[in-house]
N, C-alpha and C positions, 0 to 999 in steps of 0.2 A: 476155377484157377486156368492162368493161360500155361499154355503147355507149350514146353522148350525143345527144338527139334535140333540135332547137328546131323554132321557124319562122321566115319571113323579115324577119317585123318587128323581130326581136331585133337587128337591122341590124347583126351581126358582122362586120368587115373579112372577105373572101375569104381572104386569107392567114393569118389565123387558122384560119379554117374549114379549111382544106388541111391547117395545120400542125397541130392538134389533131383531126382526124379526126371532126369535126362531123358529123353528119347534119340539112342545112337542107330543110325542108319550105315551098316556095311556098304563100305566101295567095294570095288573090284581090282585086286593086285594082279597084275600079269606078268609072268615071267616065260619066254621063248614062246610065245605064242596060247600058253595055257594059263587061265582066270580062274582065280580063288577069291572068295569072300573073306575080306580083311576080317581078321579077329575068331571069324567063324571056321572057315575052311584051311585058314593058314594061322598059326599063332605066332606070337612079334618074335621067338626064340626061332622059330621054323624059316620066318623070311630073313633075317638075318644070315641064317645058315645058306641060304639060296643068295642072296646078295653077296655073300663071299665067293660060293662056286661058280658062279652064273656068270656066262662070258658077255652076257647080256642085262644092261639098265633097263630094271623093271618100271613099269608105268602103271600108272591109276586110271580105273574107267569107273564113270558114273554107274549106277544103276539105271534102268529103262525108268522114263517118266510113271510107268503102271504102278514101279516098285515103289516110288514115293507115295503116289496116290490112294495106294493100299496103306502105307501108314498111317496117312492122311486121315485117311477112312475109319481106318481104327480108334484112331484119339478122337474124331470128332464124336465118338459115342458118348465121350465124356465133359468135350470141351468144345466151345464155339469159338475158340481163338488161338490163334498159336502164331510161335516165332521160332523161324526154322533158319538157324545162321550155318555157313557152309564156307568149306575152302576157296581161296581168290580166282573168282572165273578165267583168268588169265591161264592157270594152270590144269584147269579140269573140266570136264562139262557137269561134274557133279550140281553145280548152282543151276543151270541149264535146266536140268533132269528136273531138280524139286521144283522150279517155277511151273512148269509143264503139268507135272503131276498135280499141285497146289490147284491151278485152274479147272480142273476135272473134279473138285469138291465144292459143291453148291451149297452154300449155307452156313458158310464155316472162313470166317476171316484169318486168309493165313498169310504172315509175311514173309517173304524167303529175302533174306540178306546175303549178301556180297561181301562177306569179312575185308577182302581184299590183303589177306595173309594165309599162313601156316602155322601146321601145327598148333603148339598152346598158344600161338600169337591171336588166333582166333579161339581157342578152347577157353581161355578167360572170359571173351565176350559172351561165352555159351555161360560158363559159372556165372556171370554176375546176373546174367537173364533171368537165371531158374532160381537163385539167390533171391531176386526182386519178386517172381512169381510167386516163393514162396512165402515170401511176404506179405502177399497180397496185391501187389503192384499191378495198373492195370495194361492193357496191351499198347496203348499209347505211350506211357510210362516207360516202360521196358524199348520199344524202341528207342525213346529218345534217350535213355542211357546206352543201349549200343552203340549209337550214332555219336553221342557224347565222348565216349571210348577209344572209338578207331583212331583217332589220331595220337592218342597216347600209348598206344601197343606199338611195341618193339620188338625184333627175334634178332639177335646177333649170336652169329657161330662161328668158332675157330676148328677150321677142318683139318685133317691131316694130310689133304692132298686137293687139287684141282680136278686129279682124273675122273670122278663120277661127273661133275659139271661139264667136262669136256665131253665125253662122251654120250651124254644126254642130249648136249646139241642145242640148248633152247637159250642159253645163257650167250648173248653174241660177244660181249667185251672177253669171253676166257680164251677165243681163238689167237686173240692176241698175245697171251700169257703163253702159248702149247708150249715154247721153249726152254720154261722155266717151270713145267708141270711137276717135276721132281725134286724140285730143290726150293720150293718155297710151301710157306703153312697159310695160306690167307684166313681173311676174316672178312665177314660178310655181314651186312643187314638187310634183314627183308622190312619194307615198310611199301605201303600201298601199293603190294602186287608187283614192287620192283626187287631184283637180287642186285645188291652192291657190293661191290668189292671197298673195302674200306681201309685196310693195310695189309701188309704182306709182312710175315716172320719168315726167320731161318730157321726156326728150332718150335717143336713143340712147347716147351717152356716160355720163350718167349711169346709164341702168340697168346698161350692161356693169360701170362703178364698182362699183355697188351688187351685180352677181352676183358679182364676184369678191370681195367683203367677206364676203359669206355662204357661197363656200366655204370662205372662211379659217374661218372661224367655226365651220366642222364638226369641227376639229380636223385629225390626221395624216389621212391617206388613204394606204389600202392601192393604191387604183387609181383611175384616171380618165383620162375619154377627152372632149376638147372635141367638139361636137355642132353642127353647123350644119345649115341649110335654103338652101340654095342662097346661101349668104354667105362664101365663104372666105377672103376678107380678114379680115372681122370677125373671122373664127374663129381666124386667124394670130395678129393682132392680140392677140385675149385670151389665147390660148396665149402668148406672149411674156410677158405679165405674171403669168399664171397659174405659170409655170416662175422667175419673180424670187422668188415666195413659198416655191416648192416647188423649189429647184435639183436634188434627185433625183428629181422626176419626169422620166419619159420623153416626153419632146413624144409625144403620140397626138391625133389629128385625124382626125372623119370625118364623111361627110355623113350625115345622119338621113333615115330613108326613112318612109313612108307614114303610121306612125299616128303620129308628132308632127308633121308637117309637115303634114297634113289640119287637127291643131287650132292650130297654130301660125302658118302660112302661110310662105312664102318669108323671108326677112331674118332668123329666129332664130338666136341663139346661145345653146348649153347646156353643161353639164357633166353626166355620169355617171358617180357616184362610190361607189366601195366606203369606207365610214369603218373608220377601225382599232380 
C-alpha cells in the first residue's frame, strides 16, 4: 500500500490521522527565538496561550531534510511508494526540506507535493489520498486524484483583526489598510498560495454572515470543516448556520494550528472545503 505523509500544519484531527494511517511529521514553531516541535513539545492549547501573551508573531520552520529522510527510510521498510503532501512552499521551507530528504532515499518512489494551500485546505488532499491508498489505489492514481482536487480547494476565514497579518509582514496589501486595522473585520480567501482580501465588515456578526454567504456561493461542497482560532463558541454557532444551508453536511469543527493562527490571530472562524 502507498504510504501517505504530511506535516503537522495540515491540522488533520488526530482521529482521522489514526484511522487512515497517515504519517504526520512535526514542524517547528518558534516563539521569541525558542523552537518547539508542533504537537510534541508544544500542545495546541499551549500554543494559543503563547500566541495571546507573546509580543512577537510565531513562525513555522521546517525540520532539516535529514528528519524527513529518516521518516521516509522508516516507512520504506514496509512500502516502496509514498505520497508526501505539504504546506504551500510560499509560506515555509517544509516542502523543500521534504524534497531534499526524499532524494536521499534510494529504491523508493516518493512524490513530494506542494499543496499551494494551508491548514485543512491541504489536509483534505491528504485525507483523500489516504482514503484512496486504503482502498488500494496506485501511486499514479493517488497523484492524479490530488492534482484533480487542488483547484477545488478553498479556505475562507473571517478575522477578528488585521493586526496579526500586519505584524507578520508577509501580505503586502495589508499595509494599505493600516489606518483601519482596528475598525474592520476582514474576510480572506486562500487559494493557490495567495491570501486575498475578499470583503471588509464592521462587526463580527456581519463578517460571519458574509462568510456564510460566500461559502454558499461556492456551490455544492464535497467536504467541509469549520476552523477556528481559539473561538469554539463562534465556530459552533457558525456550524449551526452552515448545517441549515446544507443539512447533508456532517458537522465537523476543529481548532486551527500555527500557520493560520499566526496570520489570523485568535478569534477567527473559517471554512476549509472541497467544491464538487
